GUFI-483086 format. One record per residue (C-alpha): residue number from 0; residue in one letter; x, y, z. Coordinates in steps of 0.25 Angstrom, whole numbers, plus 5000, padded with zeros to 4 digits. Layout:
# GUFI-483086
REC	num	residuo	X	Y	Z
REC	NUM	A	X	Y	Z
...
***
This chain:
# GUFI-483086
REC	num	residuo	X	Y	Z
REC	0	M	5000	5000	5000
REC	1	P	5005	5014	4996
REC	2	L	5011	5022	5009
REC	3	S	5001	5035	5010
REC	4	R	5008	5048	5008
REC	5	R	5010	5052	5021
REC	6	A	5015	5036	5025
REC	7	F	5024	5039	5012
REC	8	L	5032	5052	5018
REC	9	A	5031	5046	5032
REC	10	S	5039	5036	5024
REC	11	S	5048	5044	5017
REC	12	L	5052	5055	5031
REC	13	A	5055	5042	5038
REC	14	L	5065	5037	5029
REC	15	K	5072	5052	5028
REC	16	A	5072	5054	5042
REC	17	A	5080	5040	5045
REC	18	P	5094	5044	5045
REC	19	P	5103	5036	5036
REC	20	R	5112	5025	5040
REC	21	P	5126	5029	5044
REC	22	N	5139	5024	5036
REC	23	F	5150	5020	5041
REC	24	L	5164	5020	5038
REC	25	F	5172	5010	5047
REC	26	V	5187	5013	5047
REC	27	L	5197	5001	5051
REC	28	A	5212	5002	5055
REC	29	D	5220	4991	5056
REC	30	D	5230	4989	5066
REC	31	L	5227	5004	5072
REC	32	G	5233	5005	5089
REC	33	W	5223	5011	5098
REC	34	A	5231	5021	5101
REC	35	D	5237	5025	5085
REC	36	L	5229	5036	5082
REC	37	P	5230	5051	5089
REC	38	C	5215	5051	5093
REC	39	Y	5220	5039	5103
REC	40	G	5233	5045	5108
REC	41	S	5243	5043	5098
REC	42	T	5252	5054	5095
REC	43	F	5261	5048	5083
REC	44	H	5252	5043	5075
REC	45	E	5243	5054	5066
REC	46	T	5228	5052	5061
REC	47	P	5223	5066	5058
REC	48	N	5210	5061	5051
REC	49	L	5207	5050	5061
REC	50	D	5209	5060	5073
REC	51	R	5201	5068	5067
REC	52	F	5189	5057	5066
REC	53	A	5192	5053	5080
REC	54	A	5188	5068	5082
REC	55	S	5175	5066	5076
REC	56	A	5172	5051	5082
REC	57	L	5171	5044	5094
REC	58	R	5184	5038	5100
REC	59	F	5184	5024	5105
REC	60	T	5196	5024	5115
REC	61	T	5191	5009	5120
REC	62	A	5189	5003	5108
REC	63	Y	5194	4988	5104
REC	64	S	5196	4978	5093
REC	65	A	5191	4966	5095
REC	66	G	5203	4959	5090
REC	67	A	5220	4960	5092
REC	68	V	5221	4961	5078
REC	69	C	5214	4964	5064
REC	70	S	5205	4951	5059
REC	71	P	5199	4949	5072
REC	72	T	5193	4963	5074
REC	73	R	5189	4965	5060
REC	74	A	5180	4952	5061
REC	75	S	5175	4959	5073
REC	76	I	5172	4972	5065
REC	77	M	5165	4962	5056
REC	78	T	5156	4954	5065
REC	79	G	5156	4962	5078
REC	80	C	5160	4950	5084
REC	81	Y	5173	4946	5091
REC	82	P	5183	4940	5085
REC	83	C	5183	4926	5089
REC	84	R	5167	4926	5086
REC	85	A	5171	4928	5072
REC	86	G	5181	4918	5073
REC	87	I	5194	4927	5069
REC	88	T	5203	4930	5080
REC	89	D	5214	4934	5073
REC	90	Y	5220	4941	5060
REC	91	L	5219	4933	5047
REC	92	P	5226	4926	5046
REC	93	G	5232	4927	5060
REC	94	L	5245	4919	5066
REC	95	S	5248	4906	5066
REC	96	S	5251	4900	5079
REC	97	E	5260	4889	5075
REC	98	G	5270	4888	5086
REC	99	R	5265	4895	5097
REC	100	K	5261	4891	5110
REC	101	L	5247	4891	5106
REC	102	K	5238	4887	5094
REC	103	T	5229	4899	5090
REC	104	P	5215	4897	5085
REC	105	D	5211	4896	5070
REC	106	D	5204	4908	5065
REC	107	L	5194	4909	5053
REC	108	D	5200	4914	5041
REC	109	A	5189	4925	5039
REC	110	L	5178	4932	5045
REC	111	P	5165	4923	5043
REC	112	L	5156	4926	5031
REC	113	D	5144	4922	5040
REC	114	R	5148	4934	5050
REC	115	T	5140	4946	5047
REC	116	T	5149	4957	5045
REC	117	I	5147	4972	5049
REC	118	G	5148	4975	5032
REC	119	E	5137	4964	5031
REC	120	A	5128	4970	5042
REC	121	F	5129	4982	5036
REC	122	K	5127	4977	5021
REC	123	Q	5113	4970	5026
REC	124	N	5108	4985	5029
REC	125	G	5110	4991	5017
REC	126	Y	5124	4996	5019
REC	127	Q	5135	4999	5008
REC	128	T	5148	4992	5014
REC	129	F	5163	4994	5013
REC	130	Y	5174	4989	5015
REC	131	A	5190	4991	5013
REC	132	G	5204	4986	5016
REC	133	K	5208	4977	5025
REC	134	W	5199	4965	5030
REC	135	H	5207	4952	5036
REC	136	L	5194	4944	5039
REC	137	G	5195	4936	5027
REC	138	G	5198	4934	5012
REC	139	G	5190	4928	4999
REC	140	G	5177	4927	5002
REC	141	F	5178	4934	5016
REC	142	S	5179	4949	5012
REC	143	P	5172	4962	5016
REC	144	L	5163	4958	5003
REC	145	D	5160	4945	5011
REC	146	Q	5157	4952	5022
REC	147	G	5146	4962	5019
REC	148	F	5155	4973	5013
REC	149	D	5151	4978	4998
REC	150	S	5166	4982	4994
REC	151	W	5180	4981	4998
REC	152	I	5193	4987	4996
REC	153	E	5202	4976	4997
REC	154	E	5213	4975	5007
REC	155	G	5227	4974	4998
REC	156	R	5235	4963	4998
REC	157	G	5248	4961	5007
REC	158	K	5249	4963	5021
REC	159	Q	5245	4976	5020
REC	160	D	5241	4985	5008
REC	161	P	5250	4998	5009
REC	162	K	5238	5004	4999
REC	163	G	5227	4998	5005
REC	164	G	5223	5011	5014
REC	165	E	5222	5018	5003
REC	166	R	5214	5009	4995
REC	167	Y	5203	5007	5006
REC	168	T	5203	5023	5008
REC	169	A	5201	5024	4992
REC	170	G	5190	5014	4991
REC	171	T	5181	5017	5003
REC	172	L	5181	5034	4998
REC	173	R	5177	5026	4986
REC	174	F	5165	5018	4993
REC	175	L	5161	5032	5001
REC	176	D	5161	5039	4987
REC	177	T	5152	5029	4979
REC	178	R	5143	5021	4991
REC	179	D	5130	5023	4988
REC	180	S	5127	5034	4997
REC	181	S	5110	5029	4999
REC	182	R	5116	5018	5008
REC	183	P	5126	5018	5020
REC	184	F	5140	5012	5020
REC	185	F	5148	5003	5029
REC	186	A	5162	5005	5025
REC	187	L	5173	4999	5034
REC	188	V	5189	5004	5030
REC	189	S	5200	4994	5034
REC	190	Y	5213	5001	5034
REC	191	N	5226	4992	5033
REC	192	E	5232	5003	5044
REC	193	V	5240	5002	5053
REC	194	H	5244	4987	5051
REC	195	T	5258	4982	5048
REC	196	P	5265	4982	5038
REC	197	I	5268	4996	5042
REC	198	T	5273	5003	5030
REC	199	P	5273	5018	5029
REC	200	R	5263	5027	5025
REC	201	D	5265	5040	5018
REC	202	P	5265	5052	5019
REC	203	W	5264	5050	5035
REC	204	V	5277	5041	5038
REC	205	E	5289	5052	5037
REC	206	H	5279	5061	5047
REC	207	F	5279	5049	5057
REC	208	R	5294	5046	5055
REC	209	R	5296	5058	5059
REC	210	K	5288	5058	5069
REC	211	A	5292	5046	5075
REC	212	A	5306	5051	5075
REC	213	A	5303	5063	5084
REC	214	L	5299	5053	5095
REC	215	P	5308	5052	5107
REC	216	P	5314	5038	5109
REC	217	L	5307	5028	5118
REC	218	A	5315	5020	5130
REC	219	E	5304	5010	5129
REC	220	P	5298	5008	5114
REC	221	F	5293	4994	5115
REC	222	L	5286	4986	5126
REC	223	N	5288	4971	5126
REC	224	E	5273	4964	5125
REC	225	R	5275	4950	5128
REC	226	R	5282	4944	5115
REC	227	G	5281	4958	5108
REC	228	R	5284	4972	5110
REC	229	S	5274	4985	5110
REC	230	R	5278	4998	5103
REC	231	V	5275	5009	5113
REC	232	R	5274	5021	5105
REC	233	Q	5268	5026	5093
REC	234	D	5281	5028	5084
REC	235	N	5281	5019	5069
REC	236	P	5279	5031	5059
REC	237	E	5276	5018	5047
REC	238	Y	5265	5017	5056
REC	239	A	5261	5030	5060
REC	240	S	5260	5033	5044
REC	241	M	5251	5022	5041
REC	242	L	5240	5026	5052
REC	243	A	5241	5040	5044
REC	244	N	5238	5033	5033
REC	245	L	5226	5025	5039
REC	246	D	5222	5040	5044
REC	247	H	5222	5046	5030
REC	248	Y	5214	5036	5026
REC	249	T	5202	5037	5036
REC	250	G	5204	5052	5033
REC	251	R	5200	5051	5019
REC	252	L	5188	5040	5024
REC	253	L	5183	5050	5032
REC	254	A	5185	5063	5023
REC	255	R	5178	5054	5013
REC	256	L	5164	5053	5021
REC	257	D	5165	5070	5025
REC	258	D	5166	5072	5010
REC	259	L	5156	5063	5007
REC	260	R	5146	5069	5019
REC	261	L	5148	5054	5023
REC	262	R	5152	5057	5037
REC	263	E	5139	5062	5044
REC	264	N	5133	5047	5042
REC	265	T	5146	5039	5043
REC	266	V	5150	5031	5054
REC	267	V	5164	5029	5054
REC	268	V	5172	5020	5062
REC	269	F	5189	5020	5063
REC	270	C	5195	5009	5071
REC	271	S	5206	5000	5072
REC	272	D	5206	4983	5070
REC	273	N	5216	4982	5082
REC	274	G	5225	4990	5091
REC	275	G	5241	4994	5086
REC	276	L	5249	4984	5081
REC	277	C	5261	4988	5095
REC	278	T	5265	4975	5100
REC	279	Q	5274	4964	5089
REC	280	A	5287	4956	5093
REC	281	K	5292	4969	5088
REC	282	P	5285	4983	5093
REC	283	G	5273	4986	5082
REC	284	P	5269	4999	5074
REC	285	T	5260	5008	5083
REC	286	S	5258	5006	5100
REC	287	N	5245	5006	5106
REC	288	F	5251	5014	5119
REC	289	P	5245	5014	5129
REC	290	L	5239	5002	5126
REC	291	R	5246	4988	5127
REC	292	S	5251	4980	5115
REC	293	G	5243	4981	5102
REC	294	K	5238	4974	5089
REC	295	G	5238	4959	5092
REC	296	W	5237	4959	5106
REC	297	L	5224	4961	5118
REC	298	Y	5229	4971	5126
REC	299	E	5224	4984	5121
REC	300	G	5234	4991	5112
REC	301	G	5230	4976	5103
REC	302	I	5212	4978	5105
REC	303	R	5209	4994	5106
REC	304	V	5209	5000	5094
REC	305	P	5205	5014	5090
REC	306	L	5190	5017	5087
REC	307	L	5183	5029	5080
REC	308	V	5169	5030	5078
REC	309	R	5161	5043	5070
REC	310	V	5147	5043	5072
REC	311	P	5140	5055	5066
REC	312	G	5132	5061	5077
REC	313	I	5133	5051	5086
REC	314	T	5149	5050	5090
REC	315	K	5154	5062	5097
REC	316	P	5167	5068	5091
REC	317	G	5180	5065	5096
REC	318	A	5173	5058	5108
REC	319	T	5180	5045	5114
REC	320	C	5173	5032	5121
REC	321	D	5180	5023	5131
REC	322	A	5169	5011	5129
REC	323	Q	5174	4997	5125
REC	324	V	5172	4995	5112
REC	325	I	5177	4983	5102
REC	326	S	5176	4978	5086
REC	327	T	5164	4970	5088
REC	328	D	5157	4982	5091
REC	329	Y	5157	4989	5078
REC	330	F	5149	4981	5070
REC	331	P	5136	4984	5080
REC	332	T	5139	4997	5081
REC	333	L	5139	5002	5066
REC	334	L	5125	4994	5063
REC	335	D	5120	5003	5076
REC	336	L	5125	5015	5070
REC	337	A	5119	5011	5057
REC	338	G	5107	5007	5065
REC	339	L	5107	4995	5060
REC	340	P	5101	4984	5072
REC	341	L	5113	4978	5077
REC	342	Q	5115	4962	5074
REC	343	P	5122	4957	5088
REC	344	R	5120	4943	5083
REC	345	L	5132	4948	5073
REC	346	H	5141	4957	5080
REC	347	Q	5138	4950	5093
REC	348	D	5150	4954	5100
REC	349	G	5150	4970	5097
REC	350	V	5141	4978	5101
REC	351	S	5137	4992	5097
REC	352	I	5144	5005	5102
REC	353	A	5136	5016	5096
REC	354	P	5132	5019	5110
REC	355	L	5146	5024	5112
REC	356	L	5144	5030	5099
REC	357	R	5135	5039	5103
REC	358	G	5142	5041	5118
REC	359	R	5139	5033	5128
REC	360	P	5151	5029	5136
REC	361	H	5148	5015	5138
REC	362	L	5146	5002	5133
REC	363	P	5139	4992	5141
REC	364	A	5151	4982	5148
REC	365	R	5156	4973	5142
REC	366	T	5168	4963	5140
REC	367	L	5177	4963	5127
REC	368	Y	5182	4950	5122
REC	369	W	5196	4946	5112
REC	370	H	5202	4936	5108
REC	371	Y	5215	4933	5100
REC	372	P	5219	4918	5101
REC	373	H	5231	4921	5091
REC	374	Y	5247	4925	5089
REC	375	H	5249	4937	5083
REC	376	G	5262	4944	5077
REC	377	S	5259	4955	5087
REC	378	T	5266	4943	5099
REC	379	W	5251	4941	5103
REC	380	A	5247	4929	5109
REC	381	P	5234	4922	5110
REC	382	G	5225	4928	5121
REC	383	G	5211	4935	5123
REC	384	A	5206	4946	5131
REC	385	L	5196	4954	5137
REC	386	R	5190	4969	5142
REC	387	D	5179	4969	5151
REC	388	G	5177	4983	5158
REC	389	N	5191	4988	5160
REC	390	W	5198	4974	5162
REC	391	K	5205	4968	5152
REC	392	L	5210	4955	5151
REC	393	I	5221	4946	5141
REC	394	E	5223	4933	5139
REC	395	F	5236	4928	5134
REC	396	F	5233	4912	5130
REC	397	E	5246	4909	5128
REC	398	E	5251	4913	5143
REC	399	N	5237	4909	5148
REC	400	K	5238	4923	5154
REC	401	A	5228	4936	5157
REC	402	E	5231	4948	5159
REC	403	L	5221	4957	5164
REC	404	Y	5221	4974	5163
REC	405	R	5212	4984	5168
REC	406	L	5212	4994	5156
REC	407	D	5206	5007	5163
REC	408	K	5219	5007	5172
REC	409	D	5228	5000	5162
REC	410	L	5227	5003	5148
REC	411	A	5240	5000	5145
REC	412	E	5238	4984	5151
REC	413	R	5251	4983	5158
REC	414	N	5244	4979	5173
REC	415	D	5240	4966	5171
REC	416	L	5231	4962	5183
REC	417	A	5228	4949	5181
REC	418	P	5236	4945	5191
REC	419	R	5230	4954	5201
REC	420	Q	5216	4949	5197
REC	421	P	5216	4936	5195
REC	422	A	5199	4933	5196
REC	423	R	5197	4946	5187
REC	424	V	5205	4938	5176
REC	425	Q	5199	4924	5180
REC	426	Q	5186	4932	5176
REC	427	L	5190	4938	5164
REC	428	Q	5197	4926	5157
REC	429	A	5181	4918	5159
REC	430	K	5176	4929	5154
REC	431	L	5185	4929	5142
REC	432	V	5184	4915	5141
REC	433	A	5170	4915	5140
REC	434	W	5169	4924	5131
REC	435	R	5179	4916	5121
REC	436	N	5170	4904	5122
REC	437	E	5156	4913	5118
REC	438	A	5164	4919	5107
REC	439	G	5171	4906	5101
REC	440	A	5184	4910	5103
REC	441	K	5196	4901	5099
REC	442	M	5206	4898	5108
REC	443	P	5220	4894	5107
REC	444	V	5227	4882	5110
REC	445	P	5241	4875	5114
REC	446	Q	5249	4872	5103
REC	447	V	5249	4857	5103
REC	448	G	5264	4849	5099
***
């Protein structure tokens, strides 16, 4: 039956009154440390574009990656699940445990196709979906094109594609310029910077070489970390030039949003997949000080990451948030901001942090968990961790040992309280074991023979 004129006008007004769904631009850095950006305290690195963005965004001081290396965290972003639940707890293809004390569990070699990704969730709701850059969640048949993204600017061959960042940026700019303007978009740009190999980037490297040469000498430039050594100061000019390059790329993307008048309806997220590479047999290229250690480790330096979020009309420019959030939270949060129904059956380990973006200081109390049962080139050996309020427990499986820290009083994790608080250690270990059992976490076992 045809609509009456009054009903037709009412319907038309309702459609006009409905706000358009927001767009999303998600920028993911590789191995960028929590302390690497000036807005997080760096005095050696320079990132003017990200500084300006931070001044327009909400800066999280206690954001975590769900993994201490790339693939597990990327799986958590895609699925909203802890890496062990998604079946990927190490970078792909991982490091062999042959000749080691423990035999580490087998990982999947790709993110399963039966997992509904954040890309698929947005695509199913009418969004244009775009991916550029590093994937590291599976090869042929398991690429972004198979996991909910309409188009993909692929990562180049080799351990790192020196020209990849330029290709990813140019491809994303083309997408923004040529997209269907009648539909919202979800675009994820995953840069290789600042992952090894650390290579100088022009025109910035000479500036940082002069800056490094002017620094005073250090009496103790490195700290011992079990089998490894940690850098204590940011003073690597090549690394700083790579970060300046990343800043340049990100600045171009943000400028294009302004040029296309998309800023007021585009949510922008900038974060890293894990902490900065600080600890190796020889020290890594950056320092996460005052945090302990770095990429590959479950100390704070390996899992605490920078997170900047700008939601136009919602986030307060230049504000900070101290609430504990983790990379499993991105999936439900972005659905929430899009006005789409949450799907806790899918993103079962994440919660929407939209209330924090709207100004609430805290979320309901919860415990955060990590499971990294593998060896890593940072000299990490298998272990696990949890954070429960201000308490942090870290297990080292080879040593059959646990360490306990109170982070509100000991951010650097130097005062191990485990010998003085055995009851708390036992309680938190039981909680960690129960979570591993529920999440299907696989454990390493002693080598046979």
